[in-house]
C-alpha positions as CSV (number, residue, x, y, z in Angstrom):
1,X,31.9,27.9,12.7
2,X,32.4,27.5,16.5
3,X,31.4,24.9,19.0
4,X,28.5,27.2,19.9
5,X,27.4,27.0,16.3
6,X,27.1,23.2,16.6
7,X,24.8,23.7,19.5
8,X,22.8,26.2,17.6
9,X,22.4,23.8,14.6
10,X,21.3,21.0,17.0
11,X,18.9,23.3,18.8
12,X,17.3,24.2,15.5
13,X,17.0,20.6,14.6
14,X,15.3,19.8,17.9
15,X,12.9,22.6,17.3
16,X,11.7,20.8,14.2
17,X,13.5,22.9,11.6
18,X,15.3,21.3,8.7
19,X,19.0,22.1,8.9
20,X,20.7,23.3,5.7
21,X,23.2,21.4,3.6
22,X,26.0,23.6,4.9
23,X,25.0,22.9,8.5
24,X,24.8,19.1,7.8
25,X,28.3,19.2,6.2
26,X,29.6,21.0,9.2
27,X,28.2,18.4,11.6
28,X,29.7,15.6,9.5
29,X,33.2,17.1,9.8
30,X,33.0,17.4,13.6
31,X,35.9,15.6,15.4
32,X,35.6,16.7,19.0
33,X,34.5,13.6,21.0
34,X,32.1,15.6,23.2
35,X,30.5,17.3,20.3
36,X,30.1,14.0,18.4
37,X,28.5,12.5,21.5
38,X,26.1,15.4,21.5
39,X,25.2,14.9,17.8
40,X,24.5,11.3,18.6
41,X,22.3,12.2,21.5
42,X,20.3,14.7,19.4
43,X,19.9,12.2,16.7
44,X,18.6,9.7,19.2
45,X,16.2,12.2,20.7
46,X,14.8,13.0,17.2
47,X,14.5,9.3,16.5
48,X,12.3,9.1,19.6
49,X,10.1,12.0,18.5
50,X,9.8,11.0,14.9
51,X,9.6,7.2,15.1
52,X,9.0,6.2,18.7
53,X,10.9,4.0,21.0
54,X,10.3,0.6,19.4
55,X,12.9,-1.0,17.1
56,X,11.2,-2.6,14.2
57,X,12.3,-5.5,12.0
58,X,10.9,-7.5,9.1
59,X,11.1,-11.2,8.4
60,X,12.1,-11.4,4.8
61,X,14.2,-13.3,2.3
62,X,16.6,-11.9,-0.3
63,X,16.6,-13.6,-3.7
64,X,19.3,-12.6,-6.2
65,X,18.1,-14.4,-9.3
66,X,21.3,-14.0,-11.2
67,X,24.8,-12.5,-10.8
68,X,25.4,-12.3,-14.6
69,X,25.7,-8.6,-15.4
70,X,26.6,-6.4,-18.3
71,X,28.0,-3.7,-16.0
72,X,31.4,-3.6,-14.2
73,X,30.9,-1.4,-11.1
74,X,34.2,-0.8,-9.4
75,X,32.9,-1.8,-5.9
76,X,31.1,-5.0,-7.0
77,X,32.4,-8.5,-6.2
78,X,29.1,-10.0,-7.0
79,X,28.8,-9.7,-10.8
80,X,30.1,-12.4,-13.2
81,X,30.2,-12.9,-17.0
82,X,28.0,-15.7,-18.2
83,X,30.9,-18.0,-18.8
84,X,32.8,-17.1,-15.7
85,X,33.3,-19.4,-12.7
86,X,30.8,-18.7,-10.0
87,X,28.1,-17.3,-12.4
88,X,24.6,-18.4,-11.6
89,X,21.1,-17.8,-13.0
90,X,18.2,-19.3,-11.0
91,X,15.5,-21.2,-12.8
92,X,11.8,-20.8,-11.9
93,X,11.7,-23.9,-9.8
94,X,14.6,-22.7,-7.6
95,X,13.0,-19.3,-7.1
96,X,9.7,-20.9,-6.0
97,X,11.6,-23.3,-3.8
98,X,13.4,-20.4,-2.0
99,X,10.1,-18.5,-1.7
100,X,8.3,-21.5,-0.3
101,X,11.1,-22.0,2.3
102,X,10.9,-18.3,3.2
103,X,7.1,-18.4,3.8
104,X,7.5,-21.6,5.9
105,X,10.0,-19.6,8.1
106,X,7.5,-16.7,8.6
107,X,8.6,-14.3,5.9
108,X,6.2,-11.5,4.9
109,X,8.5,-10.1,2.2
110,X,10.7,-11.3,-0.7
111,X,13.3,-8.8,-1.8
112,X,14.4,-9.6,-5.3
113,X,17.2,-8.0,-7.4
114,X,19.7,-9.4,-9.8
115,X,22.4,-8.6,-12.3
116,X,21.6,-7.0,-15.7
117,X,21.6,-10.2,-17.8
118,X,21.2,-9.5,-21.5
119,X,19.8,-13.0,-22.1
120,X,17.1,-12.7,-19.4
121,X,14.4,-12.4,-22.0
122,X,11.3,-14.1,-23.2
123,X,10.5,-13.9,-26.9
124,X,13.3,-11.4,-27.2
125,X,11.9,-9.0,-24.6
126,X,13.0,-8.2,-21.1
127,X,9.8,-7.1,-19.5
128,X,8.1,-10.5,-20.0
129,X,11.0,-12.2,-18.2
130,X,10.7,-9.9,-15.2
131,X,6.9,-10.3,-15.2
132,X,7.4,-14.1,-15.0
133,X,9.7,-13.6,-12.0
134,X,6.9,-11.7,-10.3
135,X,4.2,-14.2,-11.2
136,X,6.3,-17.2,-10.3
137,X,6.0,-15.9,-6.7
138,X,2.7,-14.1,-6.7
139,X,0.7,-16.8,-8.3
140,X,1.7,-19.2,-5.5
141,X,1.8,-16.6,-2.7
142,X,-0.5,-13.7,-3.5
143,X,-0.3,-12.1,-0.1
144,X,3.5,-12.1,0.0
145,X,5.0,-8.6,-0.5
146,X,7.4,-8.4,-3.4
147,X,10.0,-5.7,-2.9
148,X,11.8,-5.9,-6.2
149,X,13.8,-4.4,-9.0
150,X,15.9,-1.3,-8.5
151,X,15.8,1.9,-10.6
152,X,18.8,0.5,-12.5
153,X,16.8,-2.6,-13.4
154,X,13.8,-0.5,-14.4
155,X,16.1,1.5,-16.7
156,X,17.6,-1.7,-18.1
157,X,14.2,-3.2,-18.9
158,X,12.9,0.0,-20.5
159,X,16.1,0.4,-22.6
160,X,16.1,-3.2,-23.8
161,X,12.4,-3.1,-24.8
162,X,12.3,0.5,-25.9
163,X,9.5,1.5,-23.6
164,X,9.1,4.2,-21.0
165,X,10.0,4.0,-17.3
166,X,6.3,4.7,-16.5
167,X,5.1,1.7,-18.6
168,X,7.8,-0.5,-17.1
169,X,6.9,0.4,-13.5
170,X,3.2,0.3,-14.0
171,X,3.3,-3.1,-15.6
172,X,5.5,-4.6,-12.9
173,X,3.2,-3.0,-10.3
174,X,0.1,-4.4,-11.9
175,X,1.7,-7.9,-11.9
176,X,2.3,-7.8,-8.1
177,X,5.5,-5.7,-7.3
178,X,4.6,-4.0,-4.0
179,X,7.6,-1.6,-3.6
180,X,10.9,-0.7,-5.2
181,X,14.4,-1.0,-3.5
182,X,16.1,2.4,-3.6
183,X,19.4,0.7,-4.5
184,X,21.7,1.7,-7.4
185,X,21.8,5.1,-5.8
186,X,25.4,4.7,-4.6
187,X,26.2,8.4,-4.2
188,X,23.9,10.8,-6.2
189,X,26.8,12.8,-7.6
190,X,27.8,12.1,-11.2
191,X,31.5,13.0,-10.4
192,X,31.5,10.0,-8.1
193,X,29.4,7.8,-10.3
194,X,31.7,8.3,-13.2
195,X,34.5,6.8,-11.2
196,X,32.8,4.0,-9.2
197,X,30.0,3.0,-11.6
198,X,30.3,4.7,-15.0
199,X,28.0,2.3,-16.7
200,X,25.1,2.9,-14.3
201,X,22.3,5.3,-14.6
202,X,23.2,8.9,-13.8
203,X,21.8,10.9,-10.8
204,X,19.0,12.5,-12.8
205,X,17.7,9.2,-14.1
206,X,17.7,7.6,-10.7
207,X,15.7,10.5,-9.3
208,X,13.3,10.4,-12.3
209,X,12.6,6.7,-11.9
210,X,12.0,6.9,-8.2
211,X,9.8,9.9,-8.5
212,X,7.8,8.2,-11.3
213,X,7.3,5.2,-8.9
214,X,5.9,7.6,-6.2
215,X,3.6,9.2,-8.7
216,X,2.3,5.8,-9.8
217,X,1.7,4.7,-6.2
218,X,4.7,2.4,-5.8
219,X,6.6,3.1,-2.5
220,X,10.4,3.0,-2.5
221,X,13.3,2.8,-0.1
222,X,16.4,5.0,-0.3
223,X,20.1,4.2,0.3
224,X,23.6,5.6,0.2
225,X,26.8,3.7,-0.5
226,X,29.2,5.5,1.8
227,X,32.7,5.4,3.1
228,X,34.7,5.1,-0.1
229,X,35.9,8.1,-2.1
230,X,33.0,10.5,-1.5
231,X,33.4,13.7,0.5
232,X,31.2,15.0,3.4
233,X,29.8,17.6,0.9
234,X,28.9,14.8,-1.5
235,X,27.3,12.8,1.3
236,X,25.1,15.8,2.3
237,X,24.3,16.6,-1.4
238,X,23.0,13.0,-1.6
239,X,20.9,13.5,1.5
240,X,19.6,16.8,0.1
241,X,18.5,15.2,-3.1
242,X,16.6,12.5,-1.2
243,X,15.0,15.1,1.0
244,X,13.9,17.1,-2.0
245,X,12.6,14.0,-3.7
246,X,10.4,13.2,-0.6
247,X,9.3,16.9,-0.4
248,X,8.1,16.7,-4.0
249,X,6.1,13.5,-3.3
250,X,4.5,15.2,-0.4
251,X,3.9,18.6,-2.1
252,X,2.3,16.9,-5.1
253,X,0.3,14.5,-3.1
254,X,1.7,11.4,-4.8
255,X,0.2,8.2,-3.5
256,X,3.6,6.8,-2.5
257,X,6.8,8.0,-0.9
258,X,10.2,6.9,0.4
259,X,9.6,4.5,3.3
260,X,13.1,4.3,4.8
261,X,16.7,5.3,4.5
262,X,19.6,2.8,4.7
263,X,23.3,3.6,4.9
264,X,25.4,1.0,3.1
265,X,29.1,1.3,4.1
266,X,31.6,0.2,1.5
267,X,33.1,-3.3,2.0
268,X,36.1,-3.8,-0.2
269,X,37.8,-7.0,0.8
270,X,36.8,-8.8,-2.4
271,X,36.0,-5.8,-4.5
272,X,37.9,-5.0,-7.6
273,X,41.5,-4.0,-6.8
274,X,41.6,-0.4,-8.2
275,X,38.9,1.0,-5.9
276,X,40.0,-1.1,-3.0
277,X,43.5,0.3,-3.2
278,X,42.2,3.8,-3.6
279,X,40.0,3.5,-0.5
280,X,42.8,1.8,1.4
281,X,40.8,-0.5,3.7
282,X,38.6,-3.6,3.4
283,X,36.0,-3.0,6.1
284,X,33.9,0.0,7.1
285,X,35.1,2.5,9.8
286,X,32.3,2.2,12.4
287,X,32.8,5.6,14.0
288,X,32.5,7.3,10.6
289,X,29.4,5.4,9.8
290,X,27.8,6.2,13.1
291,X,28.4,9.9,12.7
292,X,26.9,9.8,9.2
293,X,24.0,7.8,10.7
294,X,23.3,10.5,13.2
295,X,23.6,13.4,10.7
296,X,21.3,11.5,8.3
297,X,18.6,11.3,11.0
298,X,19.0,15.0,11.8
299,X,19.0,16.0,8.1
300,X,16.2,13.7,6.8
301,X,14.1,12.8,9.9
302,X,11.3,15.3,9.3
303,X,10.7,13.7,5.9
304,X,11.9,10.2,6.1
305,X,11.3,8.9,9.6
306,X,12.5,5.3,9.3
307,X,16.3,4.8,9.4
308,X,18.0,1.4,9.2
309,X,21.7,0.3,9.5
310,X,23.1,-2.7,7.6
311,X,23.9,-5.6,9.9
312,X,25.4,-7.4,6.9
313,X,28.0,-4.6,6.4
314,X,28.5,-3.5,10.0
315,X,27.9,-6.8,11.8
316,X,25.1,-7.1,14.3
317,X,27.1,-5.4,17.0
318,X,27.8,-2.4,14.9
319,X,24.2,-2.2,13.7
320,X,22.9,-2.4,17.2
321,X,25.1,0.6,18.2
322,X,23.5,2.5,15.3
323,X,20.2,2.1,17.1
324,X,21.5,4.7,19.6
325,X,22.6,7.0,16.8
326,X,19.3,7.7,15.1
327,X,18.1,4.3,13.7
328,X,14.7,2.9,14.6
329,X,14.8,-0.2,12.5
330,X,17.3,-3.1,12.4
331,X,16.3,-4.5,9.0
332,X,15.4,-7.9,7.9
333,X,16.3,-11.5,8.4
334,X,17.3,-11.8,4.7
335,X,17.9,-15.6,5.0
336,X,20.5,-15.4,2.3
337,X,22.5,-12.4,1.0
338,X,25.1,-12.6,-1.7
339,X,26.0,-9.2,-2.9
340,X,27.7,-7.8,0.2
341,X,28.8,-11.2,1.5
342,X,30.7,-11.8,-1.8
343,X,32.5,-8.5,-1.2
344,X,33.9,-9.8,2.0
345,X,31.4,-8.5,4.6
346,X,31.7,-10.1,8.1
347,X,28.1,-9.6,9.2
348,X,26.8,-12.9,7.7
349,X,24.0,-13.6,5.3
350,X,21.1,-14.7,7.6
351,X,19.8,-13.4,10.9
352,X,17.1,-15.3,12.9
353,X,14.3,-13.2,14.3
354,X,15.2,-14.3,17.8
355,X,18.7,-12.9,17.3
356,X,17.5,-9.6,16.1
357,X,15.1,-9.4,19.1
358,X,17.8,-10.3,21.5
359,X,20.0,-7.5,20.1
360,X,17.2,-5.0,20.6
361,X,16.4,-6.2,24.1
362,X,20.1,-5.8,25.0
363,X,19.8,-2.0,24.6
364,X,16.6,-1.9,26.6
365,X,14.3,-1.0,23.7
366,X,11.1,-2.7,22.8
367,X,10.9,-4.6,19.5
368,X,8.2,-4.7,16.9
369,X,7.8,-7.0,13.9
370,X,6.6,-5.0,10.9
371,X,5.8,-5.5,7.2
372,X,7.6,-3.9,4.3
373,X,5.6,-0.7,4.6
374,X,6.2,-0.3,8.3
375,X,2.8,-1.5,9.5
376,X,3.0,-3.5,12.7
377,X,2.4,-7.2,12.5
378,X,2.2,-8.0,16.2
379,X,1.7,-6.0,19.3
380,X,4.8,-4.4,20.8
381,X,6.7,-6.6,23.2
382,X,8.6,-4.8,25.9
383,X,11.9,-6.2,27.4
């Protein structure tokens, strides 16, 4: 392909046409600085058309209820065995205490995920334990949105209790779960998964669980763990699977869909040594992440209009730059974040709303507080 072909791909994207996986892969491998700048400009223009000019953010708190986990993912510095130093498992009182603090600080969302702890059961069953997690929060704060339990956790509960994914999701939803984090996706290519997370659910199962959530009316997010050993082709294949998943939800008129896409660059400073050595660096390469951010907008934007960088992984400065490469959302305040921080990320674990607003104002964009499902909470405030 020639430079003229890059222009042709971008022209098609600007006309509203979905680009092909081959075209997306070609854009991802572009190295000419002028062409990369043009890709960024087109992504920013599409962001404006698809999501508007405001940069949204959510006031939320992250609660990781345990880091005790049966799995041993090669990128994870968070998990512990039950008898290992640093292992934790929050009791109900501590979860309620953290939630109460979050509400007092203006949170509209609790994001809750944890390790796959085999002893996290009530009367020998997993689902009752997870339901108690939900009710501990929702009984006290019924209007608080609970964004909880990844597809991996759904599979874990269903496996332990020998029930279906549908029953697991529907029961959690009825108890008060409002949306599902699209984590545990890593890269939706089993060749990669067999290396970095061989104990995790495979690609087909991840897609099945997320699609089941959409069919049952439970919105989900979507993510990609990028910048480790995956290739541009595998990155685009991942995006293609997400686009197809969203198209299915639309074509079949499911009551829920994917609400956002988030790139999660690999942070390896404290990750297990084998993968860290194989990747060869501890922190993300910002330029690579920004190009993937732009191509993700170009590839997915017609179907998933909200794109978010990770300030935890990129730092606030890097995440703010991503707002000019196709992102329209800067994420949440989190208040505490353990998984990435324990891997050695430099972005911090808490961000005050004022800090997020200042970062947005610094690039001359208006900011807008939102809820989990991207409904505005206050009127837009222009800088």
